[in-house]
C-alpha positions as CSV (number, residue, x, y, z in Angstrom):
1,M,-24.6,33.3,0.0
2,A,-22.0,30.1,-1.8
3,S,-21.7,27.4,0.3
4,P,-18.1,27.2,2.0
5,A,-16.0,24.5,-0.1
6,H,-12.8,23.1,1.0
7,N,-9.9,21.4,-1.2
8,F,-7.9,18.0,-0.1
9,Y,-4.7,17.2,-1.8
10,A,-2.9,13.9,-1.1
11,V,0.5,12.7,-2.1
12,A,1.6,8.9,-1.4
13,F,5.2,8.1,-1.3
14,I,6.8,4.2,-1.7
15,E,8.5,4.5,1.7
16,N,7.3,4.7,4.8
17,L,7.7,7.8,6.8
18,S,8.8,7.8,10.8
19,L,6.6,10.0,12.5
20,K,9.5,10.1,15.4
21,D,12.0,10.9,13.5
22,L,10.2,13.6,11.2
23,A,8.7,15.5,14.5
24,A,12.4,17.5,14.9
25,T,11.7,18.7,11.1
26,F,8.3,19.6,12.0
27,P,8.3,21.0,15.6
28,E,5.1,22.6,15.4
29,A,3.2,19.1,14.4
30,R,1.2,17.6,17.1
31,R,2.4,13.9,16.9
32,T,0.0,11.1,17.3
33,P,0.5,7.2,17.3
34,H,-0.8,7.4,13.4
35,E,0.1,10.9,12.4
36,L,1.8,14.2,12.3
37,H,-0.8,17.3,12.0
38,Y,-0.3,20.9,12.2
39,E,-1.5,23.9,11.0
40,L,0.0,26.7,8.7
41,P,0.9,30.7,9.9
42,D,-1.9,33.0,9.3
43,R,-4.5,29.9,8.7
44,R,-3.2,29.0,5.3
45,G,-4.3,25.3,5.7
46,R,-3.2,22.2,7.7
47,V,-0.9,19.2,6.9
48,F,-1.3,15.6,7.8
49,I,1.2,13.3,7.4
50,Y,1.0,9.4,7.7
51,P,3.4,6.8,8.2
52,F,2.6,4.7,5.5
53,G,3.7,6.8,3.1
54,A,1.2,9.9,2.5
55,M,0.8,13.5,3.3
56,V,-2.4,15.6,2.9
57,F,-2.7,18.7,2.8
58,H,-6.5,20.6,3.8
59,D,-7.2,24.2,2.1
60,V,-3.2,24.6,1.5
61,S,-2.2,26.7,-1.9
62,P,0.1,24.8,-4.3
63,A,3.2,27.3,-3.9
64,D,2.7,26.4,0.2
65,R,2.4,22.7,-0.7
66,D,5.6,22.9,-2.2
67,A,7.6,23.7,0.8
68,E,5.9,21.5,2.7
69,L,6.9,19.0,0.6
70,G,10.5,20.8,0.2
71,R,10.8,20.4,4.0
72,L,9.8,17.1,3.9
73,R,12.6,16.1,1.2
74,A,14.9,18.1,3.4
75,A,14.5,15.1,5.9
76,R,14.2,12.4,3.7
77,P,16.2,12.9,0.6
78,A,15.7,9.5,-1.2
79,L,12.2,10.1,-0.9
80,T,10.1,8.5,-3.8
81,M,6.7,9.3,-4.7
82,T,4.5,6.9,-5.7
83,P,3.7,6.6,-10.1
84,G,0.1,7.8,-9.6
85,G,1.3,11.0,-8.0
86,A,-0.9,12.8,-6.3
87,D,-5.1,13.0,-6.0
88,E,-7.5,15.9,-5.5
89,F,-10.8,15.9,-3.4
90,R,-13.3,18.6,-2.6
91,V,-15.8,19.3,0.4
92,R,-18.5,21.4,0.3
93,E,-20.1,22.8,3.5
94,D,-24.2,22.9,3.2
95,P,-25.7,23.8,6.7
96,G,-28.5,20.8,7.5
97,A,-27.0,18.4,5.0
98,T,-26.3,15.0,5.5
99,P,-23.0,13.5,4.8
100,D,-23.4,12.4,1.2
101,V,-21.2,12.3,-2.1
102,S,-22.8,13.9,-5.3
103,E,-20.4,14.1,-8.5
104,G,-17.3,13.1,-6.4
105,V,-17.7,16.1,-3.6
106,L,-18.3,15.4,-0.4
107,I,-21.2,17.4,1.0
108,L,-22.0,17.8,4.8
109,D,-23.6,20.2,7.3
110,Q,-20.4,21.7,9.0
111,L,-16.4,20.6,8.4
112,G,-14.7,21.1,11.5
113,P,-10.6,19.9,12.9
114,E,-11.7,16.2,13.8
115,R,-14.1,15.9,10.5
116,A,-11.2,17.3,8.3
117,S,-8.6,14.8,10.2
118,V,-11.2,11.8,8.8
119,V,-11.4,12.7,5.1
120,A,-7.8,13.4,5.1
121,L,-7.0,10.0,6.6
122,T,-9.2,8.2,3.7
123,M,-7.6,10.0,1.3
124,G,-4.3,9.2,2.6
125,Q,-5.2,5.8,2.6
126,S,-6.8,5.6,-1.0
127,A,-3.5,7.1,-2.0
128,A,-1.0,4.9,-0.3
129,M,-3.3,2.1,-1.9
130,E,-2.3,2.8,-5.2
131,Y,1.5,2.2,-4.9
132,Y,0.5,-1.4,-3.2
133,E,-2.2,-2.3,-5.8
134,G,0.8,-1.7,-8.4
135,A,3.2,-3.7,-6.8
136,V,0.4,-6.6,-6.0
137,E,-0.9,-6.4,-9.8
138,K,2.8,-6.7,-10.5
139,M,3.8,-10.1,-8.6
140,F,0.2,-11.3,-9.9
141,E,1.5,-11.0,-13.3
142,Q,4.8,-12.6,-13.0
143,T,3.6,-15.5,-11.1
144,E,1.1,-16.3,-13.9
145,R,3.7,-16.6,-16.4
146,L,5.3,-19.1,-14.4
147,V,2.0,-20.8,-13.9
148,E,1.6,-20.6,-17.7
149,R,5.0,-22.0,-18.1
150,L,4.4,-25.3,-16.3
151,E,0.8,-25.7,-17.7
152,I,2.6,-25.7,-21.3
153,E,5.9,-27.0,-20.8
154,G,4.9,-29.6,-17.8
155,T,8.6,-28.0,-16.1
156,V,10.0,-24.9,-14.1
157,P,13.5,-23.7,-13.6
158,V,16.0,-25.9,-11.9
159,R,17.3,-23.2,-9.9
160,T,15.1,-22.7,-6.9
161,R,16.5,-19.5,-5.4
162,P,14.8,-17.1,-7.5
163,L,11.7,-19.0,-6.8
164,H,12.6,-18.2,-2.5
165,R,13.4,-15.0,-3.5
166,F,10.5,-13.9,-5.2
167,I,7.9,-16.2,-2.5
168,G,9.9,-14.0,0.2
169,T,9.0,-10.9,-1.8
170,A,5.6,-11.8,-1.8
171,V,5.4,-12.8,1.7
172,A,6.8,-9.5,3.1
173,T,4.5,-7.7,0.8
174,R,1.7,-9.2,2.0
175,S,2.8,-8.8,5.7
176,E,3.1,-4.8,5.1
177,V,-0.3,-5.0,3.3
178,L,-2.0,-6.2,6.7
179,S,0.0,-4.2,9.0
180,V,0.0,-0.7,7.3
181,L,-3.6,-0.9,5.7
182,H,-4.9,-2.0,9.0
183,L,-5.8,1.9,9.2
184,L,-9.0,0.6,7.2
185,D,-10.3,-0.2,10.9
186,R,-12.5,3.0,11.8
187,P,-10.5,5.9,12.9
188,D,-11.5,6.6,16.7
189,A,-13.1,9.9,15.7
190,A,-15.7,8.2,13.4
191,W,-17.1,6.1,16.7
192,D,-17.3,9.3,18.9
193,D,-19.2,11.6,16.3
194,P,-22.2,9.8,14.3
195,G,-21.5,12.7,11.6
196,M,-18.0,11.3,11.0
197,G,-18.8,7.8,11.3
198,R,-21.6,8.5,8.4
199,I,-18.9,10.6,6.8
200,Y,-16.1,7.9,6.9
201,D,-19.0,5.5,5.1
202,E,-19.1,7.8,2.6
203,L,-15.8,8.5,1.7
204,R,-14.5,4.7,2.0
205,S,-17.9,3.9,-0.5
206,E,-16.2,6.7,-2.9
207,F,-12.8,5.6,-2.8
208,D,-13.4,2.1,-3.0
209,L,-11.1,1.1,-0.2
210,V,-13.1,-2.3,1.0
211,D,-13.6,-3.7,-2.3
212,R,-9.6,-2.7,-2.9
213,Y,-8.2,-3.8,-0.2
214,Q,-10.0,-7.1,-0.5
215,S,-8.9,-7.7,-3.9
216,M,-5.3,-7.0,-3.0
217,E,-5.8,-9.6,-0.4
218,M,-7.3,-12.1,-2.8
219,K,-4.3,-11.7,-5.7
220,L,-1.5,-12.2,-3.0
221,R,-3.1,-14.9,-1.4
222,S,-3.2,-16.9,-5.1
223,V,0.7,-15.5,-5.3
224,Q,1.5,-17.3,-2.6
225,E,-0.2,-20.4,-2.8
226,S,1.1,-20.7,-6.5
227,L,4.2,-19.8,-5.5
228,E,4.2,-22.7,-3.1
229,L,2.9,-25.0,-5.8
230,I,5.5,-24.1,-8.1
231,L,8.1,-24.3,-5.5
232,D,7.3,-27.8,-5.0
233,V,7.3,-29.0,-8.1
234,A,11.1,-27.7,-9.1
235,R,12.2,-29.5,-5.5
236,D,10.3,-32.8,-7.0
237,R,12.6,-32.3,-10.4
238,R,15.8,-31.7,-8.3
239,L,15.1,-34.8,-6.2
240,V,14.5,-36.8,-9.3
241,S,17.8,-35.5,-10.8
242,L,19.6,-36.4,-7.8
243,E,18.3,-39.7,-7.9
244,L,19.5,-39.6,-11.3
245,V,23.0,-38.8,-10.7
246,V,23.2,-41.5,-7.9
247,V,22.1,-44.1,-9.9
248,L,24.4,-43.4,-12.5
249,L,27.5,-43.4,-10.0
250,I,26.5,-46.7,-8.7
251,G,26.3,-47.5,-12.3
252,F,29.6,-46.0,-13.0
253,E,31.3,-47.9,-10.0
254,I,30.0,-51.7,-11.2
255,I,31.4,-51.0,-14.6
256,M,34.6,-49.7,-12.9
257,G,34.5,-52.7,-10.6
258,F,34.6,-55.0,-14.2
259,I,37.3,-53.0,-15.7
260,R,39.5,-53.4,-13.0
261,R,39.3,-57.2,-12.5
């Protein structure tokens, strides 16, 4: 007899989602501080919606996925899917098995609703993290170009307002990453069931969540420090220019004084 197999499908969006606002659109869903989750009629699968902008489907057919995404888009018409699109993952039940990931498939002894929620949460985190990774990488590359100009030309743009805006974006992005992805903390269900704890650890390793998060943190810190240095250089340059203007004005006044005499 073939082992039961389950399919998880995650979709991530650029925007965050307000679970409170979406509760009216999905009245059948149960709302917790960290998710909305509900089961489709006739055992057609389960759906999880997360505030960090992810929607995960457990054993839901493509047609039903499209229908549930349509309900979400009806409530949030401006919703934008991340460039990475969607991610898919399979789970196979094998009685007596120890939680393990083999060839991209999670193998465990049984998958109940709580364990399914742990799998869905981890998939949602991974899908959402792809967007933040792309945003951080773009900021890192832009900062590298500014630093390269400073290295080659020994100067930076005189105008500091764009730098101020860029620094503000970097700080806001870092704050959002820290606040949204705090869900990398072990979920409560994983503490209650040692089996779920092992499942979460295996999935976190499979999706490289910790390493990816630490890489983003390092890049964001590097961006912020580099921009602060560039801003200091730009301010020093403007200060020197201001001092030069003052000296020229004093000289001009002296010359005009001689001319009037």
